[in-house]
N, C-alpha and C positions, 0 to 999 in steps of 0.2 A: 396026357401032358398036352397034346394040342388042344383041347376044349381048357384046359387052365391058362396056357399061353393065349389065346383069342380073349377070355374075359380078360386078362389083364391089360390089352389091346383096347377093349369096351371100357375097363376102367380109366386109363388114361385120355381117351378121346373124350370122355365125359366132363372130367376134369379141365380139358383144355375147353371143352365147350362153354363152361360155368366160369371161365375167368372172367375177370372183370375191373371196374375199379371203385374205390370208397376212398374215404375221410377218416381222420384221426385227431380229435382236439384233447388236448392235455390242460388239465386243470390243476391249481394246488390249493389246499383245504387245510386250516387250523384244525377242526372239528371243534366239539364245545370245550375241551379242556382249556384251548388255548382263545377262542372266541369267548369263553364266558369265566369260566374259574376250574379249578380242581380242587372239589368240596374235601371238606375235613374226613369224609369218609374213605378217601380213598387212600390216604396216608394213615401209616400206621402209628406215627406219634401225636394224631391229631389236626396238626396245621392244615391249613387252606393256603391255595397259591391265586391271584389275579394277575393275570398279564396285562400291561398296559402298551406294551410292542411287542411283536415277535416277527422280527425282520430276517429274510432269507433270501442268498443269493443264486437264484436256479438258473442253469445254462445247460449246455451240451445235450440237449434232449433228443435221444437218438432212437430210432427204428428199424432193427436191423434184425438177420437170422443167425443162427450158429454155424452156418456156411461161410459166412463173412460178406454177407449182402446188405446192403443197405440201401432203405425204403427213402428215409427222410433223414435231417440232423437238422437241429439250430443250433449255432455255437455260442451265438450272443446269450450273455446272461442280464437279468433283469430281479431289481429289487422287489420284495413283495413282503406285505405285511399283512401275515396270515394271522392277527388279532382281530383284521376288519372282516365283518361278514364276506362268507364266500361259498361255494367255488370260485376263483376267479380265473379265467384263462390265461394260459401260460403261452400256447403255442397251437397252429393248427396246420395239420399236411393235408393236401388236397390230393386227387387223383394218385393214390396208391395202388399198388396191385392189391387185390383181392385174396387174400392168403392168409395164412399164420405166418406173423413175425416174431418169432419167439424171443428175441432179446432187445430187450427194451432197457435203456439206461439215461441216467441224468446225472448231474454234479451241482453240489454246494459248496462252491470255492470261492474266493476272495479276489476276484477278476477287478481290477483298477479302473476298469473303464464301461461298469456295469449302466444299465439306463432303469427307467421308473418302470415297475410293472404296476402296481398298485400304491407303491409307497411315496409320500411326499418328497419334492425334490431334495429337502434340506436333510432327511433321513438317507437319503441314496448318495450325496456328496460325503455327508459324514463315513458312509459304510465303505465311500472308495477311499477316503483319505486314510482313515484308518487302518484299512487293509484287512477288513472284517469281512467274513461270509455270512455270520451267524449274530443277531445283536438282540438281546432281551432287556425288558426291564418289569419290573411288577413287585407288587407286595405281596409279603405272607403273613397271614394271621391266625394265632391260637391264643384264643380268650382276650386278654387285656395287651398282649405283646404284640408287636405289629413292627415288621423285619423289611426293609427295601433293597433292592438289588439292581444293578445295571451294569451287565456283561456283553461284553462283544469277544466273539472270537475268529481266529483267523485258520480255522482248519480247511482244510481242500479234500474233499471225499465225493469218490465217483461212484454212485448206487448203481451195481451191474446186475444184471440177469434177475431181474424183478418179475416178480409172480406173485399169482395172488393163489391160494388153495382153491377156492372152488371157482373161479375164474381160468387159470392154467398161466401158463408163462406168457409175459410178453404180451401181444395184442393179436387179436384176429380183425382184420379189414371188413368189415361188410361189403358187399356189393352193393352199390349203389345208394350207401347208405353212410353215417356218420357215427363214429362208436368215440365216446367219451372215456378219459381213461384222468384218473385222479392219482395225482403225488400228491399224497397226504402226509401232514407234520404234525409226529406226536410231542407235544410237550411236557407229557408228562416222563418223558426217559429222563427229564434233567434232574429227576429225584430219586432214580431208581439206588436201590444200595447195593448192587451187584452189574459187574460188565458183562457176565454172559451165562450166568441161570437164569432160565424161565421162571422161576420162582422167585425172582429179585421183588423186593418191597420197595414202597415208596416211603421216604422218610426226610423230615428238615431240621430236627435237631440238631445233629453236629454241624450243618450249614447255619442256622441260627446260632451257635456258640461261638462260631470264628469270628461274630462281630466283636465280642469281650476279648477275642487273643489280639485284636489288631494293635497296632500302635496306639492309634490315640484313645483306645478304650469303646467301649459299648455307646455308639452314635444312632444305632435305629438303621445303619447302612451297611451290608454285606458287600464286602467289594472281594474282586478275585485275588489280588493280593493277600487279603486276612485268609482265605480259603488255603493258598498257597502256603499260609505258616502251620495249618494241621497235618503234621504226620498221620497217615492212616494207622500207623502201630497204635496211635493212642487212642483208637477208637475199637470199639466191642468188636472182639473175634470173629462174631457170627454176622457183622455187616459190613460193606465196602470192600468186597471180596472184587480183586481184580483177576482172577485166572490168571494168574502167573504173569502179567504184563511188569517187565521190569520196569519200565520207564514212567510208571504211572507209582509215584510214592506218597503225592500230597492230596488234600481234597480239592484242588486247583485242578491237580492232573485230571484227578478222578471225573470230575464234572466236564472238562475238557474232552476226556474220552466219551463219555456221554453224549456229547454235541452229535458227534458221529453216526449216533442209531436215530437220529430225531425224520430221517428221510424213510419214509415206508411208501408201498402201492397199493392203489386202489382199497384204501381203508386199512385193513391191519395186514394185508401183502407185504412181504418184505424182497429184499434187494441183500445184494452182499455187498457192504461198505469197503472200498478201498482205500486206503489213506494214500495220498499223494504228496 
C-alpha cells in the first residue's frame, strides 16, 4: 500500500511539473457543401443546391470543464458568411492552462447587436434588424427546373458538450503551443427528411412543390410562408419524420427545426443543441 501511495505522489508531482500555458484559436467553416454546392448525387430525388449566402451569428464561445471551471469565454456575437472561403477566425484565447478542458460550447443566436465577422456591413445590419440568427439564400436545380430561396431564421440554440469521436471531448490546450478548433457548419442538414434518424436522406421535391402551393402560384421562389402551408401529413409517410415533436406540423416547422442541427464541432463532431 505504501508503494502505491508513493507512486501516486510521484504522478501528482509529475503533473504539477508539466503544467504550463497554451493557446486556443476557434474558427468557423462551411465545408464544400456551403462554399461550392451540394451535388445531385447527394440528394435522393436528383436536385442540387448552390448557396449564395449562408450567414450565422456565432457567439458565447466558452472553454470550461465538467467541474464548472471556465478557462476562457467570449460572449460577443459576430456574423459570418460561411459561404465565403474558409476557415475564418472566430476567437483566440491566449495563456490558458495546459490541460484538458472537456466542456466547449458556443451559440447561434439572434443577438441584436452583433458585429461583423467576415460578413458585409449590410448583411450584419439586416441580420440585426430582422432578428435573425441564420440567413440562407441559394438556388436549387433539377434538369430544367430552378427554384430560389431566401430564408431567415430567429432560432436561439446553445451547442453544449461539444466533442469529436476521434479527438475527444472539448479541447486539450497544448503546452507552449496553439490548438485550432473548428466550429463547422453543415449546410446539407436543411434538406434532411428526418429530425432524429441517423439514416435521414436529403430531399428537395416537397420543398420545390411548396412553390406551387403559394397564394401567388409558382413563381420560382420558395418562401417560408409557402413551406408553412404544407402539412407534414400530406407528405409520404416514410419521409419527414418528426420523432414525436408535437410542435413540428408543417414543412416550415420542419426546416426551422433542422436549422438547429447545423452547428457541429471539428468536422463531423457533435454538440448537444439546447433550444433557448
